[in-house]
N, C-alpha and C positions, 0 to 999 in steps of 0.2 A: 425596658419596654419592649413590649411585642409588637410585632408588625400589625397593621390593621388586617391582613389576610388571616392571621391567626386568631382573632378576635372571636368571629362567629362560631369556629368550631370549638373554641374553648368556653363559650357560652352553652353552647349544646352540650357538652360533655360535662359541665357543672349542674345542668338543669336535668339530666339524667341521674344525676347523684342526689338530687332532693333539693339542690340550692333554689332559691327563689329570686327570680329577676325583679328588682324594684325599680321605682322611676326616679329615685334618686341618682343625680349625676355625679359623678367622681370629681372632686374638687381639685384633683391634683392634675389631670389630664382634660377634664371640662369637656368630654365627648361621649363617655361611654356609662351606660346604667351600671350600678353596684349590683352583685349579688349578694343575698343574704344567707347564712349557713341555716340549714334546717334545725339542727339540734343545739343546745347549749354547750360550751358558752357561744352568745351570740357574737357573729363576727361579719366582716363585709370584705368582698373579694372586687377587685378591679381587674377585668380581664386584659386591659389595656396595659396598666402599669404593673401587672403581675404581682401586686402587693395585696396582702389582707390587713384589715383595720379591724382593732378590737372595739372601736365605737364608731358611729357615723362621722367620717372625716368632713369638716367645713373648710371653708376657704382660708381661715388661719391655722389650720392645723398644721403640728409639724412632725417630722418623719418618726419621732420618739414613740407615736402611737401605732407605728405599723409592728405587726407581728410576723416577723419573717419565719418562711419556712414551716408552714403549719402541715403536720404529717397527712390530715384529711384532704388537704387542696395543694397538691404539687403543681410547682409552676412550669409551664411548657415552654420552649423555645422552638424556634423554626428548625434547628439544626437536629434537636435531639427528638423530637415530637413529630412524625409526617401524618398529615391530614389529608382528607380530600383535596380541600381547598387550598393546599400548599402545592399542587400541579402547577407546572407553569401555564400561562394563560394562552389559549388557542390563538394562534397566529390568524389573522383574516388576511387573506390574499385580495388584491385589488382586481385579480381576473375573475370572472363572474363564472360559478359552476356550470351554468347553462347557458348557452348561445341567447342572445338577444333577440326578441320576435321584432321581425321587420315586415311591415305592411307590403303585400305584394305591389309590385309595380303596374300600373296601369296599361295594358295592352293596347293595341289600335281597336281591336275588336271591342274591348269595352269602353273607351272612348266614343266608338260609333255608337253603341248602343245607348251610352248616356246621352248623346247629342240627339239620338232618334228619340229618347223617352221625353227631352226636354221640348222637343219641337211637337211631338203628337200632344203633350199636356197643353202647350200654349193653342194649338189649332182647336183640340176639343172644346178647350175653354170658349173661344170665339163662337163656336157653333153652338154650344149651349146657350149662350147670350141671344141666339137668334132662334132659339125653340128646338135645337135638335135634342136628343136623348143619347146619352152613353149607355150601350148594354153590356151585359157580362159575357158575351162571346168576344173571343179573339181573334185577329186576322190569322187566316192560316198559312199565309205566306211566310216561307222560310225566312225574308229578309227583314220581315218586321216581328220584332222580339217583343211578345207579349202587349201588342198595342191593341185596346179593346175598340170595339166597332162602334159606330155612331148611327142612329136613325133620324132620318128628314121627319119635320112636321109633316102633317096632311091635314089639309083644309076639313073642318066639319068634325074634328075631334078623332078622327079614327086612328089607326094604327098602320103605317107605311109599311110593307113588307120588305123594303130595300134596307141593307145594312152595308155602310160604306167605311172603308179604311182611311184615315187622315193621311197616312204616308204613302200607300203605293196607290190610292185613288181606285181602288177594285171594289166593284158593288156587288154584294153577295145577296143571294135569297136563300131561305130555308126550303130543302127538299126532303122528302121522304124517301129512303132507299129500299130497297128488297126485303131488308130485314125491319121494317117498319121503325128505322131510327131515323132522326132528322139530321141533316148533315147540309152545311153552307156550300151553295153552288155559285159560282160567278156568274153575274148576269153577262158580263161581255168575255166571251171566251179569248184565250191566250192569240188565238190565230187572227183575232180581228186587227192585228199590228200589219197585216199583209194587205189591208184596204185603206190606207192613208189617202191615195189618190181621190176616193170617192169623197172623202171629206175636205181634203186642202186641194183646191184646183191649181193653184199657184206653183206648188211644190217647191221644197228647198232642200237645203244640206241637214235641215233639223226635222225634216218631216216623219222621220222614225222616231222621234222624241215627242212631238208634239200630240199625235192620236190618242193616248192616253189621258191627257189634259182635254182634249176636245170632246172625247165622249163622255169624260166624268162631267164636265161642266154643266151640259143641258139637263143633268138630273138634278143637280145641286141648285140651279139656278131658280128653276119654276118655283122652288118651295121658300127659296131664300131672298130673293131678290122680288118676284113679282107679288109675292103674298103681302109684304108691308104695306106697299101702297094700297091694295085692297083693305088694309085693317086700319092705316091711319088716315086715310083718306074719308073714314066714315065718321060716326058720332063717336062723343065719350064712351057710350056703352061698349063701341066694339073695340076701342083701345083696351077699356077695361078686362073684355073678354081675351085679348091677345095675352095680355099679361098674367090672365088666369091659366092660359094655356101653358103659356112658358112656366110658370111657377110648378103646374102640374109636373110638365115634364123635366123638370130640373129635380123635383122630389123623387120621381121614378128612377132617375139615374143615380140620386144620392142612396135609393134603397138598393139598386143593383151594385153599386159600387160596396155597400156594406156587406151584401152577399158575399161578391168576391172577394172581399178581403178576408170574410170568415173562412172561406173554402181554402185560401193560399196559407192561412194561418195553421188551419187544421191538417194541412197536406203532409203526407211523409216525408217529403224532401221539402223544405221552406225553403223560397226563393227571396231573399232579402231586396234583391232589385224590382220583383214585380211587387212586393207588399209596400215599397218606398213608392213606385209610379200610382199605386192605388190610393195610397194615404195622399198623395198629392193631388191626385184628381179630387179625390173628395174635398179637400180642401179649396179646390178653385170653384167646383160645384157648389159648396155652400156659400162661399163669397157671392156668386152670380145669383143665387136663390137670396140672398139678404138684398141684392140691389134691387131685384125684382119686387121683392116686399117692399122695399121702400119706395118704388114707382107706383105701386098698387096702393100705399097709403097716401101719396101723394094726389093721385087720380081720384081717390075717394074724396080727400078734403075739398078737390077742384069741384066735384060734382055737388057737393054739399052747400059751397060757397055761391 
């Protein structure tokens, strides 16, 4: 009986000689289809048993029906006939041919930027709930990595020219240079840190750290703290108007984020970190917008009731 490795080459060789592969399974080995001779006398050959039968063998057939050594169908053994499949199998080594891909280790700079991104996203979300609008402009500070600027709300529905960074607290305004191009200019120059005694009369060991916070708060507080009492102490129509302004600001922010994401995706060098930050900001803006819409619906129901 031939080995299993020799069956396929033997079947192929017989088929090239005109033999027909049938769907009858050999009753002797019960696993290989029989081949039928192309010309009379009709005979069947099993590539596994190396036997030629004069009639289709059945389960109870005896070996007396075998026709040994038919000249037109020589038998093959693995020792006398070498085929392509008789080559030894390829040894598979446990060692990989190429080194495994290892994720880069998070450096201190990557961890710092990631933490800064989380802080900026949380702070921007809080301010958007208060009516601030997120802009497509990014903070030019080298220590702020891709942090978008935000604009405070303005009474009367106008547009406040100030743009603030939620990380470093610097307030910027647009200024046209000699070439006619707009650029961001800080409202409070860096030399303002030399004037903390005029702001803090008591003075302390932390006076050099506190001035940026002191200078930043007066610009954020008038619009964020003083405006809500003026709105919520009014009638229901004033509340509805405030919600409408907040919804419009959030929608504008969502459009700005969409434009920013489109520009980042079409850039020559794709920055996955910036794309992730923008996508997270869009998610938080959409959540805030949904909450404002729910408040508007509740206010509308209260007015109708």
